[in-house]
N, CA and C atoms as an extended XYZ file, in Angstrom:
303
Properties=species:S:1:pos:R:3:atomname:S:1:resname:S:1:resid:I:1 pbc="F F F"
N       -29.002      -14.749        0.671 N   MET     1
C       -28.611      -14.116        1.942 CA  MET     1
C       -27.229      -15.193        2.450 C   MET     1
N       -26.300      -14.700        2.580 N   ALA     2
C       -24.731      -15.429        2.966 CA  ALA     2
C       -24.896      -15.676        4.287 C   ALA     2
N       -24.498      -16.749        4.720 N   ASP     3
C       -24.320      -17.729        5.948 CA  ASP     3
C       -23.143      -16.616        6.745 C   ASP     3
N       -23.616      -16.179        7.839 N   LYS     4
C       -22.987      -15.435        8.689 CA  LYS     4
C       -22.421      -15.882        9.846 C   LYS     4
N       -22.391      -17.106        9.646 N   THR     5
C       -21.456      -18.123       11.148 CA  THR     5
C       -20.020      -18.000       11.037 C   THR     5
N       -19.519      -18.093       12.184 N   LEU     6
C       -17.791      -18.303       12.185 CA  LEU     6
C       -17.570      -19.155       12.880 C   LEU     6
N       -16.486      -20.048       12.259 N   GLN     7
C       -16.054      -21.019       13.122 CA  GLN     7
C       -14.809      -20.495       13.524 C   GLN     7
N       -14.550      -21.459       14.867 N   PHE     8
C       -13.319      -20.726       15.540 CA  PHE     8
C       -12.261      -21.965       15.560 C   PHE     8
N       -11.453      -22.326       14.799 N   ILE     9
C       -10.543      -23.377       14.767 CA  ILE     9
C        -9.193      -23.130       15.644 C   ILE     9
N        -8.917      -23.968       16.357 N   GLN    10
C        -8.015      -23.666       17.346 CA  GLN    10
C        -7.667      -22.855       18.225 C   GLN    10
N        -8.932      -22.379       18.641 N   THR    11
C        -9.203      -20.964       19.456 CA  THR    11
C        -9.641      -21.835       20.709 C   THR    11
N        -8.980      -21.588       22.128 N   THR    12
C        -9.475      -22.171       23.254 CA  THR    12
C       -10.854      -20.981       23.983 C   THR    12
N       -11.471      -21.406       24.579 N   PRO    13
C       -12.427      -20.618       25.135 CA  PRO    13
C       -11.700      -19.339       25.708 C   PRO    13
N       -10.697      -19.536       26.671 N   GLU    14
C       -10.032      -18.495       27.103 CA  GLU    14
C        -9.432      -17.418       26.218 C   GLU    14
N        -8.779      -17.856       24.960 N   GLN    15
C        -8.550      -17.130       23.918 CA  GLN    15
C        -9.643      -16.142       23.568 C   GLN    15
N       -10.963      -16.511       23.209 N   LEU    16
C       -12.068      -16.293       22.646 CA  LEU    16
C       -12.420      -15.255       23.647 C   LEU    16
N       -12.538      -15.413       24.836 N   GLN    17
C       -12.836      -14.461       26.049 CA  GLN    17
C       -11.850      -13.307       26.141 C   GLN    17
N       -10.635      -13.414       25.744 N   GLU    18
C        -9.695      -12.437       25.932 CA  GLU    18
C        -9.884      -11.539       24.781 C   GLU    18
N       -10.320      -12.189       23.857 N   ALA    19
C       -10.424      -11.320       22.294 CA  ALA    19
C       -11.526      -10.476       22.634 C   ALA    19
N       -12.766      -10.871       23.000 N   ILE    20
C       -13.960      -10.076       22.857 CA  ILE    20
C       -13.625       -9.202       24.267 C   ILE    20
N       -12.870       -9.352       25.394 N   ILE    21
C       -12.674       -8.335       26.183 CA  ILE    21
C       -11.702       -7.645       25.987 C   ILE    21
N       -10.857       -7.445       24.770 N   ARG    22
C        -9.996       -6.692       24.272 CA  ARG    22
C       -10.850       -5.512       23.129 C   ARG    22
N       -11.470       -6.196       22.499 N   GLY    23
C       -12.636       -5.500       21.390 CA  GLY    23
C       -13.499       -4.490       22.568 C   GLY    23
N       -14.122       -4.962       23.383 N   VAL    24
C       -14.856       -4.556       24.588 CA  VAL    24
C       -14.177       -3.127       24.976 C   VAL    24
N       -12.895       -3.458       25.668 N   LYS    25
C       -12.054       -2.408       26.188 CA  LYS    25
C       -11.900       -1.170       25.010 C   LYS    25
N       -11.493       -1.813       23.619 N   ILE    26
C       -11.120       -0.564       22.660 CA  ILE    26
C       -12.321        0.236       22.354 C   ILE    26
N       -14.026       -0.283       22.668 N   GLU    27
C       -14.843        0.526       22.171 CA  GLU    27
C       -15.332        1.391       23.137 C   GLU    27
N       -14.878        1.038       24.744 N   ILE    28
C       -15.178        1.857       25.739 CA  ILE    28
C       -14.077        3.101       25.949 C   ILE    28
N       -12.909        2.817       25.432 N   ASN    29
C       -12.369        3.875       25.367 CA  ASN    29
C       -12.460        4.665       24.126 C   ASN    29
N       -12.877        4.240       23.286 N   LYS    30
C       -13.451        5.223       21.926 CA  LYS    30
C       -14.586        6.102       22.398 C   LYS    30
N       -15.589        5.487       23.199 N   LEU    31
C       -16.621        6.239       23.804 CA  LEU    31
C       -16.115        7.334       24.799 C   LEU    31
N       -15.295        6.632       25.869 N   GLN    32
C       -14.788        7.900       26.747 CA  GLN    32
C       -14.179        9.055       26.148 C   GLN    32
N       -13.418        8.843       25.336 N   GLU    33
C       -12.665        9.941       24.567 CA  GLU    33
C       -13.657       10.796       23.778 C   GLU    33
N       -15.043       10.372       23.238 N   ASN    34
C       -15.903       11.112       22.633 CA  ASN    34
C       -16.963       11.597       23.683 C   ASN    34
N       -16.994       11.423       24.803 N   PHE    35
C       -18.229       11.305       25.649 CA  PHE    35
C       -18.216       12.886       26.220 C   PHE    35
N       -19.326       13.427       26.142 N   GLN    36
C       -19.314       15.190       26.709 CA  GLN    36
C       -20.600       15.039       27.310 C   GLN    36
N       -20.516       14.621       28.694 N   PRO    37
C       -21.360       14.934       29.767 CA  PRO    37
C       -22.365       16.379       29.180 C   PRO    37
N       -23.561       15.837       29.455 N   LYS    38
C       -24.537       17.201       29.655 CA  LYS    38
C       -24.264       17.762       30.915 C   LYS    38
N       -24.021       19.308       30.445 N   GLN    39
C       -23.914       20.147       31.820 CA  GLN    39
C       -25.094       20.509       32.358 C   GLN    39
N       -25.350       20.686       33.949 N   PRO    40
C       -26.581       21.080       34.635 CA  PRO    40
C       -27.021       22.369       33.975 C   PRO    40
N       -28.327       22.254       34.034 N   GLU    41
C       -29.168       23.633       33.518 CA  GLU    41
C       -28.871       24.511       34.603 C   GLU    41
N       -28.394       25.740       34.139 N   GLU    42
C       -28.094       26.711       34.927 CA  GLU    42
C       -29.533       27.575       35.468 C   GLU    42
N       -29.758       27.713       36.585 N   LEU    43
C       -31.176       28.164       37.339 CA  LEU    43
C       -30.884       29.658       37.690 C   LEU    43
N       -31.714       30.568       37.404 N   MET    44
C       -31.673       31.898       37.772 CA  MET    44
C       -32.918       32.064       38.850 C   MET    44
N       -32.600       33.077       39.479 N   THR    45
C       -33.745       33.793       40.241 CA  THR    45
C       -34.446       34.840       39.649 C   THR    45
N       -35.685       34.991       40.127 N   ARG    46
C       -36.359       36.204       39.387 CA  ARG    46
C       -35.569       37.510       39.437 C   ARG    46
N       -34.706       37.988       40.665 N   ASN    47
C       -33.717       38.835       40.197 CA  ASN    47
C       -32.784       38.823       39.376 C   ASN    47
N       -32.173       37.678       39.216 N   GLU    48
C       -31.018       37.259       38.488 CA  GLU    48
C       -31.495       37.665       36.937 C   GLU    48
N       -32.986       37.107       36.755 N   VAL    49
C       -33.331       37.625       35.334 CA  VAL    49
C       -33.822       38.864       35.053 C   VAL    49
N       -34.114       39.578       36.198 N   LYS    50
C       -34.615       40.859       35.899 CA  LYS    50
C       -33.331       41.649       35.857 C   LYS    50
N       -31.933       41.339       36.348 N   ASP    51
C       -30.557       42.194       36.407 CA  ASP    51
C       -30.317       41.644       34.399 C   ASP    51
N       -30.229       40.580       34.495 N   PHE    52
C       -29.825       40.069       33.193 CA  PHE    52
C       -30.638       40.783       32.049 C   PHE    52
N       -31.893       40.480       32.233 N   LEU    53
C       -32.787       41.182       31.025 CA  LEU    53
C       -32.982       42.818       31.231 C   LEU    53
N       -32.226       43.431       32.412 N   LYS    54
C       -32.609       44.839       32.537 CA  LYS    54
C       -33.949       45.456       32.448 C   LYS    54
N       -34.765       44.899       33.289 N   VAL    55
C       -36.229       45.222       33.330 CA  VAL    55
C       -36.514       45.024       34.969 C   VAL    55
N       -37.532       45.740       34.920 N   ASP    56
C       -38.096       45.770       36.312 CA  ASP    56
C       -38.828       44.317       36.692 C   ASP    56
N       -38.823       44.266       38.080 N   LEU    57
C       -39.533       42.740       38.832 CA  LEU    57
C       -40.984       42.538       38.053 C   LEU    57
N       -41.389       43.577       38.077 N   SER    58
C       -42.854       43.344       37.893 CA  SER    58
C       -43.035       42.977       36.176 C   SER    58
N       -42.056       43.562       35.336 N   THR    59
C       -42.111       42.933       33.950 CA  THR    59
C       -41.736       41.633       33.756 C   THR    59
N       -40.760       41.042       34.657 N   VAL    60
C       -40.438       39.507       34.868 CA  VAL    60
C       -41.875       38.889       35.184 C   VAL    60
N       -42.501       39.599       35.943 N   HIS    61
C       -43.482       38.844       36.948 CA  HIS    61
C       -44.752       38.640       35.408 C   HIS    61
N       -44.992       39.824       34.891 N   ASN    62
C       -45.933       39.910       33.792 CA  ASN    62
C       -45.509       38.899       32.694 C   ASN    62
N       -44.325       39.093       32.392 N   TRP    63
C       -43.988       38.116       31.515 CA  TRP    63
C       -44.097       36.655       31.445 C   TRP    63
N       -44.006       36.487       32.796 N   THR    64
C       -43.988       34.985       33.100 CA  THR    64
C       -45.418       34.633       33.430 C   THR    64
N       -46.590       35.426       33.660 N   LYS    65
C       -47.920       35.194       33.672 CA  LYS    65
C       -48.427       35.166       31.974 C   LYS    65
N       -47.561       35.643       31.270 N   LYS    66
C       -48.206       35.634       29.857 CA  LYS    66
C       -47.468       34.750       29.054 C   LYS    66
N       -46.559       33.798       29.564 N   GLY    67
C       -46.100       32.878       29.018 CA  GLY    67
C       -45.067       33.124       28.167 C   GLY    67
N       -44.392       34.273       28.353 N   LYS    68
C       -43.322       34.549       27.473 CA  LYS    68
C       -42.189       34.175       28.382 C   LYS    68
N       -42.063       33.829       29.522 N   LEU    69
C       -41.240       33.067       30.281 CA  LEU    69
C       -41.506       31.954       31.033 C   LEU    69
N       -40.740       31.181       31.326 N   LYS    70
C       -41.598       29.861       32.062 CA  LYS    70
C       -40.725       29.827       33.002 C   LYS    70
N       -41.343       29.610       34.430 N   SER    71
C       -40.823       29.757       35.725 CA  SER    71
C       -41.112       28.191       36.381 C   SER    71
N       -40.223       27.698       37.589 N   TYR    72
C       -40.294       26.382       37.876 CA  TYR    72
C       -40.320       27.054       39.314 C   TYR    72
N       -40.907       26.116       40.318 N   GLY    73
C       -41.087       26.168       41.488 CA  GLY    73
C       -40.348       25.206       42.201 C   GLY    73
N       -39.655       25.623       43.419 N   LEU    74
C       -38.849       24.446       44.152 CA  LEU    74
C       -39.230       24.982       45.503 C   LEU    74
N       -40.163       24.471       46.452 N   GLY    75
C       -40.488       25.123       47.534 CA  GLY    75
C       -41.194       26.138       47.356 C   GLY    75
N       -41.030       27.054       48.171 N   HIS    76
C       -41.522       28.602       47.867 CA  HIS    76
C       -40.488       29.534       47.390 C   HIS    76
N       -39.627       29.022       46.254 N   ARG    77
C       -38.646       29.724       45.280 CA  ARG    77
C       -39.325       29.478       43.944 C   ARG    77
N       -38.773       30.438       43.072 N   ILE    78
C       -39.069       30.354       41.733 CA  ILE    78
C       -37.819       30.588       40.900 C   ILE    78
N       -37.917       29.771       39.958 N   TYR    79
C       -36.410       29.826       39.172 CA  TYR    79
C       -36.983       30.060       37.831 C   TYR    79
N       -35.850       30.260       37.049 N   TYR    80
C       -36.037       30.259       35.545 CA  TYR    80
C       -34.733       29.590       35.157 C   TYR    80
N       -35.043       28.865       33.713 N   LYS    81
C       -33.861       28.304       33.172 CA  LYS    81
C       -33.184       29.388       32.273 C   LYS    81
N       -31.767       29.160       32.362 N   ARG    82
C       -31.059       30.498       31.720 CA  ARG    82
C       -31.208       30.187       30.275 C   ARG    82
N       -31.296       28.907       29.906 N   SER    83
C       -31.104       28.987       28.486 CA  SER    83
C       -32.418       29.072       27.776 C   SER    83
N       -33.672       29.032       28.628 N   GLU    84
C       -34.977       29.222       28.139 CA  GLU    84
C       -35.133       30.881       28.217 C   GLU    84
N       -34.323       31.630       29.474 N   VAL    85
C       -34.711       32.861       29.260 CA  VAL    85
C       -33.692       33.654       27.889 C   VAL    85
N       -32.662       32.980       27.635 N   GLU    86
C       -32.022       33.434       26.598 CA  GLU    86
C       -32.743       33.065       25.002 C   GLU    86
N       -33.533       32.121       25.163 N   GLN    87
C       -34.112       31.701       23.976 CA  GLN    87
C       -35.564       32.603       23.919 C   GLN    87
N       -36.065       33.106       25.145 N   ALA    88
C       -37.109       34.025       25.062 CA  ALA    88
C       -36.736       35.148       24.644 C   ALA    88
N       -35.648       35.648       24.464 N   ILE    89
C       -35.462       37.221       23.920 CA  ILE    89
C       -35.286       37.113       22.473 C   ILE    89
N       -34.861       36.045       21.957 N   LEU    90
C       -34.605       36.149       20.701 CA  LEU    90
C       -35.622       36.555       19.810 C   LEU    90
N       -36.990       36.235       20.052 N   PRO    91
C       -38.178       36.266       19.241 CA  PRO    91
C       -38.330       37.913       19.465 C   PRO    91
N       -38.216       38.446       20.519 N   LEU    92
C       -38.111       39.911       20.893 CA  LEU    92
C       -37.165       40.498       19.854 C   LEU    92
N       -36.133       40.182       19.833 N   ASN    93
C       -34.897       40.843       19.001 CA  ASN    93
C       -35.552       40.880       17.158 C   ASN    93
N       -36.162       39.577       17.025 N   ASN    94
C       -36.589       39.297       15.566 CA  ASN    94
C       -37.751       40.545       15.341 C   ASN    94
N       -38.543       40.545       16.431 N   GLN    95
C       -39.662       41.114       16.067 CA  GLN    95
C       -39.305       42.891       16.091 C   GLN    95
N       -38.356       43.126       16.765 N   GLN    96
C       -38.084       44.717       16.565 CA  GLN    96
C       -37.322       45.067       15.270 C   GLN    96
N       -36.326       43.789       15.132 N   ASN    97
C       -35.886       44.012       13.440 CA  ASN    97
C       -36.866       44.003       12.355 C   ASN    97
N       -37.760       43.494       12.595 N   ASP    98
C       -39.094       43.504       11.617 CA  ASP    98
C       -39.830       44.894       11.487 C   ASP    98
N       -39.861       45.568       12.602 N   ARG    99
C       -40.476       46.684       12.832 CA  ARG    99
C       -39.756       47.905       12.280 C   ARG    99
N       -38.621       47.635       12.350 N   LEU   100
C       -37.215       48.621       11.790 CA  LEU   100
C       -37.442       48.785       10.017 C   LEU   100
N       -37.649       47.592        9.796 N   ARG   101
C       -37.708       47.404        8.262 CA  ARG   101
C       -38.819       48.229        7.518 C   ARG   101
């Protein structure tokens, strides 16, 4: 294995510090250019889910009880994550397509 030590000849501690800071700034700028913060999850009420899926409120309740939709409670309110509601309808569409074949 090759020796990976570096020797700084005619480099002052200040020059070394400046070089390190410059390198760190370059890397931070690269990260900032490519950084995509995660968007907060959109929450939906039961009525919004009902309207989105075009079903009765009782259907939303039944699907929640059966585990087809996952609900989240905050205080006395119930919410659903939009992404999970959208994912929940994909298998239903696939089942319908299988029945049509």
